[in-house]
C-alpha positions, 0 to 999 in steps of 0.5 A: 790859387793856380793849378800849375803842375811840374810840366807846365813850369818846365814849359814856362822855363823853357820859354823864358830861357828862349825869350830872355836869354841865358845871361839875363834869366838869373837876374829876371828870376831873382827880380820876379822872386822879389816881387812875388815876395813883396806881393805875398807880404802885401796881401798878408799885411792887408789880411792882418789889418782886415782881421784887425778891423773885424776884431775891433768891430766885434769889440765895439759891439760887445762894449755897446751890448755891455753898456746897454746891460749896464743901463738896464740894470742901473734903471732896474735898480733905481726903479726898485729903490724908488719903490722901496723909498715909497714903501718906507715913506708910506710906512712912516706916514702911517706910523706918524698919523696912526693914533694907536701908535702914539699911545 
């Protein structure tokens, strides 16, 4: 993220020592560390939330695809059942109406 080398850190520390003073520098450094820690935890929480939302969206898409597949399968089974029923009904009607089958 930031490309800060050791020499830049030394310069920042010297400037902070001069500006803030040696008495308040440890307290300011501790406070800055706490704030950075909070910021990192917040960023990690946001990343985790976004990741969960993306996974939830993917699961919803998968659920929709599965429901469409199930509906398609159900429709094809129903149409096949209707075709079989028609064939059976036609065969039954033909057997009833066929004079050769009566004797």
